[in-house]
N, C-alpha and C positions, 0 to 999 in steps of 0.2 A: 431469433431473439424472443425472450419471453420474460414474464415476471413470475416468480414462484414465492411460496411462503415457507419459511424455515422455522422449526420449533426452537425456542430459546431454552437454555438449560434450566433457567429459574422460572419458567412459565411464560406464556405469551408466545406470539409468533411475529416474525418480522419479514418484510418483503426483500427480495433480492432480484436484481436484473441479471439474466443469464443469456449467454450467447454461445452456440455450439460451433465448432470448427467444421470445415468441409469434410475432413477425414476423422473418423473416430474408430476405436477409443483413443483418447488423447490425454495428456497431462492436464490436471486441473489447476486453475489459478483463482485464488480469492483476491480480487482487486479492491483495495481499501481506499475509501473516499477521502477527499480533501475536506476542509471545513464547510464546504458549500453543499454537502449532501450528494445523493446519487443524481447528479445533474447531467446536462448534455455532454460535458467534458468527460465525466466518468463513463457514461454509456458509450461514447465514441472510443474511449480507451478499451473497453471490453470488446467492442466490435473489432478493433485493431488486433487485440491479442488473439481473438478467434481466427482472424485472417492469417495469423502467424502459426496457427495449429494448436491452440490451447482452448480448453473448455473454461470460459471465464464467467465468474459469478461475483457481483458487486452488491454486498448486503447494505441495507439501510441501518446505519449505526446511531441515528438520531431518533429512532422509533419510540424510545421510552419518553422522549420529550415532545416530539412532534413528527409523526410519520410523514414520509413523502416529501421531505425538504428538497427543493431544487433552486438554489441560489446561484447568482453569477458573481464575478469579481468586478463588476462594472460600476456599482454605486456604493457610496458610503453606508447607506441604509442596509444594504445587503451584507456588507462587511461587518457591520455592527451585529446583525442577526447571527451571522456565522460565528463570530467570536463568542457571543452569548451561548450558542448551542455547544460550541467546543468546551467552554468553561463549565457548562452544566452537565457535561458528559461524565459518567463514571467509567474511567478508562479500564478498570478491572472487568467491569461487566461487558464493555465493548470487546475485550479480548475473549471473553467467554462466547460472545456472539460470533466472533470471527472463527473460533474453534468449531462452533456449531456449523458454520458455513463450510469450513474445511471438511468436516465429517460428512456433511451432506454431499459435497461435490465428489468426494472419493467413492461413494457407493452408487453414483449414477452409472448407468450402463454405457454412457458415452465417455467415461473416465477410465484410465488405466489403473487407477488406485493410487497413483502418485500425484501429489498436489503441493503447491506452495502458495506464498502470498507476495503481493507487490503493492506497495502503498505510496501515496503522494502527500506531502505536507503533513497534516495530522496523521494520515495513513502511513507516512514514512516512519513516524515514531512508533505507530502500532505494529508495523511490520518488524521492527527491531524487537519489540516486546513478544511478537509471535515467535521469533527466533529463540528467545529466552524461555518462553513458557509453553510452547506448543510442540507437537511432533511433525510440523510441516517439513516437507523434504528439502525445501530451499526458500529463501526469503530475500526480497529486494526492497530497499527503501530509497525513495527520492526525497532529498532535502528534508529529512526529519529533523525536528528541533528538540533540543533538550536531551539528546541521546547520551551526552556526557554524564547526565544524572542517573542513567540506567546501567552504568558499567558494573555496579555491584552484583548484577545478575548475569553478567556476560560469561561467567564461567560455566553457565548452564547451556551455552550454545554448543551444539554438537552436530549441526548441519550447516551447509554453506549459506553465507550471507554476503550480499553485495550492496554497498552503500554508495549512493551518488550524492556528493556533497558540494554545495555551492560555496565557493571560496569567500564570497562577500555577502553571505546570507543576512538579510536585514533583520531577521528574527533571531539571529544568533550573534556571536562575536568571535573575533580571532582567537581569544583565549579559550572559549568553549569548544571551538572547532579543533584547536590543537590538543585540548584535553581528550577529546574523543579519539583523535588519531593516535595519540600516545596510548590510550587505553585499549585499543584493539590491535595494535601493530604486532603483538606477539601471539595473537589468537589465530591459529592456522585456518579456522573456519571463516574468518571475516576478511573481506576485501573492501577497502575504502578508497574511492576514487574522487579526487578533488577536481572541480572544474574551474580553472583560473578565470578570474574576473566576473564570474557568474553570480547572480543574485537568486533569491528564493523563487521557486516555481519557473526556472528557466526552461523546463520541458512542457509547460502548459501552452498549447497553441492559442494564439490570440491574447495571451496574458501580457501584462506590462513588461515583464522581464524575459519573455520568450526569446530563446536564441536557437535558431534552427540547427546550427552546426553542433552545438553541445547536446541539444535534445536528440539529434540523430545518432550521435555517438553513444549516449546513455541508453537509448532504446535498442541500438544494435547489440550492445554488451548485455543488456537485460535478456533479450531473446536468446542469444548464444548461451547465456548462463542457464536459463530454464531448459533449453533444448538439451543441455549437458546433464543437468541434475534431475530432470523429470523424465528422462528417457527410460 
């Protein structure tokens, strides 16, 4: 594991946490942060993806506002900071940073040249945008919010996408969930799986809504998905 600096398309550089798998070259994964920054949860996820055979890189998407953010979900003060950072983020520029991270990982000697993205919470939304706007080979989103508002670009999706959707996501609504499902059901590239009874962030270990059975199922499907499409 290490930290690297990646050049942004519009100038400047941002940090990214990188973990190599035991066997290389391997498929690359851009792991997209939640609203809490590249914190211990995201670093542990990168470690886990590396243990599953992928070259994982998690870029700092808050660097334009405040580099090196590492918040938790344990205090209201941290939640307030996290929402302020999310609301202050230019998501179009964040996508450009993710594309830069994708390009970076692809040319590493430890990468096969195939690479995708996987995101959580805010990152789940950005992973869906990566499917629409980048040439990533495959993309996975965990409980992204507001995806129903991005369906106008869904016709641009030409690579496999897997969406893990919490049935009772507190940051969404049944109407929005159903609109998303209806909007992607005829797109052959998109697979949307709903987790009955689950709330937002059901796959975050130690989180308020963590559910091990659902998390294990989502993670198993994610690894199988990337092993298939990044091979």
